[in-house]
C-alpha positions as CSV (number, residue, x, y, z in Angstrom):
1,M,0.4,0.1,-0.1
2,N,1.1,3.3,-1.0
3,A,1.4,6.8,1.2
4,P,-1.8,8.5,-0.4
5,Q,-3.5,4.8,-0.4
6,R,-3.1,4.6,3.3
7,D,-3.8,8.0,4.1
8,A,-6.9,7.6,1.6
9,D,-8.0,4.8,3.8
10,L,-7.2,6.1,7.2
11,S,-9.3,9.2,6.1
12,S,-12.2,7.1,5.4
13,L,-11.8,4.9,8.8
14,A,-12.2,8.4,10.3
15,V,-15.6,8.8,9.7
16,L,-16.1,6.2,11.7
17,G,-15.4,7.6,14.6
18,D,-18.8,9.1,15.7
19,A,-21.1,6.2,17.5
20,T,-24.0,7.1,15.3
21,R,-22.3,6.4,11.8
22,R,-20.7,3.1,13.1
23,R,-24.2,2.0,14.4
24,L,-25.8,2.7,10.5
25,Y,-22.7,1.7,8.8
26,H,-23.1,-1.7,11.1
27,Y,-27.2,-2.0,9.8
28,V,-26.5,-1.5,6.1
29,A,-23.9,-3.9,5.9
30,A,-25.5,-6.4,7.8
31,R,-28.6,-6.2,6.0
32,G,-26.9,-7.0,2.7
33,G,-29.4,-5.8,0.2
34,G,-30.4,-1.5,-0.3
35,V,-31.0,-0.2,3.1
36,G,-33.6,3.1,2.6
37,R,-33.3,6.5,4.7
38,D,-36.6,5.5,6.9
39,E,-35.6,2.0,7.8
40,A,-32.0,3.5,8.6
41,A,-33.2,5.9,11.2
42,R,-35.5,3.5,13.0
43,A,-33.1,1.2,13.3
44,A,-30.8,4.0,14.9
45,G,-33.4,5.4,16.9
46,I,-32.8,9.1,15.0
47,S,-34.6,10.9,12.6
48,R,-35.0,10.6,9.3
49,M,-32.9,13.6,8.2
50,L,-30.2,12.9,11.0
51,A,-30.0,9.5,9.2
52,A,-29.4,11.0,5.8
53,F,-26.7,13.2,6.5
54,H,-24.9,9.9,7.9
55,L,-25.5,8.2,5.6
56,D,-24.3,10.9,3.0
57,K,-21.0,10.9,5.1
58,L,-20.6,7.5,4.9
59,V,-21.1,7.3,1.1
60,A,-18.9,10.6,0.6
61,A,-15.9,8.2,2.6
62,G,-16.4,5.3,0.3
63,L,-17.9,3.4,3.0
64,L,-21.3,3.1,1.4
65,V,-22.6,3.1,-2.4
66,A,-26.4,5.1,-3.0
67,E,-28.8,3.9,-5.4
68,Y,-32.2,4.5,-6.7
69,R,-35.1,2.7,-6.8
70,R,-39.1,2.4,-6.6
71,L,-39.6,0.7,-3.8
72,T,-43.1,-0.1,-4.7
73,G,-42.0,-1.9,-8.3
74,R,-44.7,0.2,-10.2
75,R,-43.7,2.2,-13.4
76,G,-45.0,5.1,-14.9
77,P,-47.1,8.0,-13.6
78,G,-48.4,8.1,-10.4
79,A,-45.5,5.6,-9.4
80,G,-43.7,7.9,-7.5
81,R,-40.4,8.7,-7.3
82,P,-37.4,6.5,-6.6
83,S,-35.8,6.0,-2.9
84,K,-32.3,6.7,-2.4
85,L,-31.1,3.1,-0.9
86,Y,-27.7,2.2,0.6
87,R,-25.6,-0.8,0.5
88,R,-22.2,-1.2,1.4
89,S,-19.5,-0.3,-0.8
90,P,-16.9,-3.5,-2.2
91,R,-14.3,-1.3,-1.4
92,Q,-11.8,-2.8,0.8
93,I,-10.0,-1.2,3.5
94,T,-7.3,-2.3,5.4
95,V,-4.8,-0.2,7.8
96,M,-1.9,-1.9,9.4
97,L,0.9,1.0,11.1
98,P,3.6,-0.4,10.7
99,V,3.2,-1.6,6.9
100,R,2.3,-5.9,6.4
101,R,2.3,-7.8,3.6
102,Y,-0.4,-10.7,5.4
103,T,-1.7,-11.1,1.9
104,D,0.8,-11.6,-0.1
105,A,2.1,-14.6,1.8
106,A,-1.9,-16.1,1.5
107,R,-1.5,-15.8,-2.0
108,W,1.9,-17.8,-2.2
109,F,0.5,-19.9,0.5
110,A,-2.5,-21.0,-1.8
111,T,-0.5,-21.1,-5.0
112,A,1.7,-23.5,-3.1
113,V,-1.0,-25.7,-1.8
114,E,-2.7,-25.6,-5.3
115,A,0.8,-27.0,-6.8
116,A,1.2,-29.8,-4.9
117,G,-2.5,-30.9,-5.2
118,P,-5.0,-33.7,-3.9
119,R,-2.7,-34.4,-0.8
120,A,-2.1,-30.7,0.3
121,T,-5.7,-30.0,-0.1
122,R,-6.5,-33.1,2.1
123,A,-4.6,-30.9,4.7
124,L,-5.6,-27.4,4.4
125,H,-9.1,-28.9,4.5
126,Q,-8.4,-30.8,7.7
127,A,-6.9,-28.1,9.5
128,V,-9.6,-25.9,8.6
129,Q,-11.9,-27.8,9.3
130,A,-10.5,-28.3,13.2
131,F,-9.7,-24.7,13.4
132,G,-13.9,-24.5,12.5
133,R,-15.2,-27.0,15.1
134,D,-13.2,-25.2,18.1
135,L,-15.0,-21.7,16.7
136,G,-17.9,-23.5,16.8
137,A,-17.4,-24.8,20.4
138,A,-16.5,-21.4,21.2
139,A,-20.1,-20.0,19.9
140,R,-21.8,-22.8,22.2
141,E,-20.2,-22.1,25.3
142,L,-20.8,-18.6,24.7
143,A,-24.7,-19.7,24.5
144,G,-24.1,-20.9,28.1
145,P,-25.2,-24.6,29.6
146,R,-28.4,-25.9,28.3
147,A,-29.1,-23.6,26.1
148,G,-31.9,-23.9,23.4
149,H,-32.0,-24.0,19.3
150,H,-32.9,-20.1,19.4
151,R,-30.2,-19.1,21.8
152,L,-27.8,-21.3,19.9
153,L,-28.2,-19.8,16.8
154,A,-27.8,-16.1,17.6
155,A,-24.0,-17.5,19.9
156,A,-23.4,-18.9,16.3
157,E,-24.4,-15.8,14.3
158,Q,-22.2,-13.5,16.6
159,V,-19.2,-15.9,16.2
160,L,-19.6,-15.2,12.4
161,R,-20.1,-11.6,13.0
162,D,-16.8,-11.0,14.9
163,Y,-15.1,-13.7,12.6
164,G,-16.3,-11.2,9.8
165,F,-19.0,-13.2,7.3
166,E,-21.4,-10.6,8.7
167,P,-24.4,-13.3,8.7
168,A,-28.3,-12.4,8.1
169,R,-31.2,-14.7,8.1
170,A,-33.5,-14.9,4.8
171,N,-35.9,-17.8,4.7
172,G,-34.8,-20.5,6.4
173,D,-30.9,-19.7,5.7
174,V,-27.8,-17.8,7.3
175,L,-26.4,-15.4,4.3
176,L,-22.9,-14.6,5.1
177,H,-22.7,-11.4,3.6
178,S,-18.8,-11.1,3.4
179,C,-15.9,-13.1,3.0
180,P,-13.5,-12.6,5.3
181,F,-10.7,-13.8,3.2
182,A,-12.0,-11.3,0.3
183,A,-9.1,-10.8,-0.9
184,L,-7.7,-13.7,-2.2
185,T,-11.1,-14.8,-4.4
186,Q,-9.6,-13.5,-7.3
187,Q,-6.9,-15.5,-7.9
188,H,-8.1,-18.3,-5.6
189,R,-11.7,-18.5,-6.0
190,D,-11.9,-22.0,-6.0
191,T,-9.5,-22.9,-3.1
192,V,-11.1,-19.9,-1.0
193,C,-14.8,-21.2,-1.6
194,H,-14.3,-25.2,-0.3
195,M,-11.6,-23.8,2.6
196,N,-14.9,-21.6,3.5
197,V,-17.0,-25.1,3.1
198,E,-14.4,-27.1,5.3
199,L,-14.2,-24.3,7.7
200,L,-18.1,-24.0,8.1
201,S,-18.8,-27.7,8.7
202,G,-16.7,-28.2,11.0
203,F,-18.1,-24.9,12.4
204,V,-22.0,-26.5,12.8
205,R,-20.4,-29.5,13.7
206,G,-18.5,-28.0,17.0
207,L,-21.9,-25.9,18.0
208,K,-24.2,-28.9,17.4
209,L,-26.9,-26.8,16.2
210,R,-29.0,-30.0,14.7
211,G,-30.4,-29.7,11.8
212,L,-28.0,-26.9,10.0
213,Q,-25.6,-27.6,7.3
214,A,-22.9,-25.3,5.4
215,R,-23.3,-26.1,1.3
216,L,-21.5,-24.2,-1.1
217,A,-24.3,-21.7,-3.2
218,P,-22.3,-19.2,-5.0
219,G,-24.3,-15.3,-4.8
220,A,-23.2,-12.2,-5.9
221,G,-21.8,-9.9,-3.2
222,R,-21.6,-12.3,-0.7
223,C,-19.9,-16.0,0.7
224,C,-19.7,-18.7,-1.7
225,V,-21.4,-21.0,1.8
226,I,-24.7,-20.9,3.4
227,L,-25.7,-22.4,6.7
228,R,-29.5,-24.0,5.6
229,G,-32.1,-25.7,7.9
230,L,-33.2,-23.2,9.9
231,K,-36.7,-24.4,8.3
232,A,-38.1,-26.9,11.0
233,H,-37.2,-24.1,14.0
234,P,-38.7,-20.4,13.2
235,P,-37.2,-17.9,15.4
236,A,-39.2,-17.0,18.5
237,R,-41.9,-14.9,19.1
238,G,-42.4,-12.1,20.4
């Protein structure tokens, strides 16, 4: 990273110094799709005008992107004006002082594993699964003894969120709106996607949450793995 890029990234991150702005950013990022000003204001407990001010600051900093779309789906006269919606920017910001080159090392390791063939790939998957089981066990411990399905799921989502996956429930699945290894996917997508399957399969085993399964299901703007099996256990009401 050169000095101008580092300074630009630092300036962008400085925008998140405001607590309300951070709350809005995390809410929009977790939603995955476009979020309107009214929805964002309700989530943050602030006025629509103040939400718009902070959201536009996040856009100016390159942390969010804005688009205009009619929420009703209607067109033509009487359809109303398009709404301004916000979503997380695809831009990745990493600042380390002093400079470190961990991503370069990860690319070299991935290249070496791919060149070494099936034996190296199996060793990678075994190591990743073992780490995933430990991560799932940590989520189970976080949920507490005798935790039920819903508490276990909430703890699992918290651990995955802390790890960088940005989970969100949708139609009986847990979608992961971010990949912690996204910097590697441009050159090593297949390796990273299968590594994520093994990581999250191990996570599910360590979590011991009945019915939950990690499945490869690539989709635009999210991790290539989803967690399925929630339909038999809908969220508790009230």
